[in-house]
C-alpha positions as a Markdown table, in Angstrom:
| # | Residue | x | y | z |
|---|---|---|---|---|
| 1 | Unk | 100.3 | 176.7 | 84.4 |
| 2 | Unk | 102.3 | 175.9 | 87.5 |
| 3 | Unk | 100.8 | 176.8 | 90.9 |
| 4 | Unk | 102.3 | 176.8 | 94.4 |
| 5 | Unk | 100.3 | 175.8 | 97.5 |
| 6 | Unk | 101.1 | 176.0 | 101.2 |
| 7 | Unk | 101.6 | 172.7 | 103.0 |
| 8 | Unk | 101.6 | 172.5 | 106.8 |
| 9 | Unk | 103.0 | 169.3 | 108.3 |
| 10 | Unk | 102.3 | 168.2 | 111.9 |
| 11 | Unk | 103.1 | 165.1 | 113.8 |
| 12 | Unk | 100.3 | 163.2 | 115.5 |
| 13 | Unk | 101.6 | 160.2 | 117.4 |
| 14 | Unk | 103.2 | 157.9 | 114.8 |
| 15 | Unk | 102.0 | 159.8 | 111.8 |
| 16 | Unk | 102.9 | 163.0 | 109.9 |
| 17 | Unk | 99.8 | 164.8 | 108.7 |
| 18 | Unk | 100.1 | 167.1 | 105.7 |
| 19 | Unk | 97.5 | 169.8 | 105.0 |
| 20 | Unk | 97.2 | 171.9 | 101.9 |
| 21 | Unk | 96.0 | 175.2 | 103.4 |
| 22 | Unk | 94.4 | 176.7 | 100.2 |
| 23 | Unk | 92.5 | 173.6 | 99.1 |
| 24 | Unk | 91.7 | 171.9 | 102.5 |
| 25 | Unk | 93.3 | 168.7 | 101.2 |
| 26 | Unk | 94.8 | 166.5 | 103.9 |
| 27 | Unk | 97.0 | 163.4 | 103.8 |
| 28 | Unk | 99.4 | 161.5 | 106.0 |
| 29 | Unk | 102.4 | 159.3 | 106.1 |
| 30 | Unk | 104.8 | 157.5 | 108.4 |
| 31 | Unk | 107.7 | 159.9 | 107.4 |
| 32 | Unk | 107.8 | 163.5 | 106.4 |
| 33 | Unk | 108.7 | 162.6 | 102.9 |
| 34 | Unk | 105.9 | 160.1 | 102.6 |
| 35 | Unk | 103.4 | 162.6 | 104.0 |
| 36 | Unk | 104.6 | 165.2 | 101.4 |
| 37 | Unk | 104.4 | 162.7 | 98.5 |
| 38 | Unk | 100.9 | 161.6 | 99.6 |
| 39 | Unk | 99.7 | 165.2 | 99.9 |
| 40 | Unk | 101.1 | 166.0 | 96.4 |
| 41 | Unk | 99.2 | 163.1 | 94.9 |
| 42 | Unk | 96.0 | 164.1 | 96.8 |
| 43 | Unk | 96.3 | 167.7 | 95.5 |
| 44 | Unk | 96.8 | 166.5 | 92.0 |
| 45 | Unk | 93.7 | 164.2 | 92.2 |
| 46 | Unk | 91.7 | 167.1 | 93.7 |
| 47 | Unk | 92.7 | 169.4 | 90.9 |
| 48 | Unk | 91.9 | 166.7 | 88.3 |
| 49 | Unk | 88.4 | 166.2 | 89.9 |
| 50 | Unk | 87.5 | 169.8 | 90.6 |
| 51 | Unk | 89.7 | 171.9 | 88.4 |
| 52 | Unk | 91.4 | 175.2 | 89.2 |
| 53 | Unk | 88.5 | 177.5 | 88.1 |
| 54 | Unk | 87.7 | 178.6 | 91.7 |
| 55 | Unk | 91.2 | 179.1 | 92.9 |
């Protein structure tokens, strides 16, 4: 099953911070693309660890 999540990106000094609203997962990167890729990986790891039962 494919799910969609909301990502909010903000810039904090020299970093882009990416936050998955629904899961509370946060990651960062030096570029927008890097922050998005890091967030995607963090969300995948979160779902592997905790599952999707409570979503």
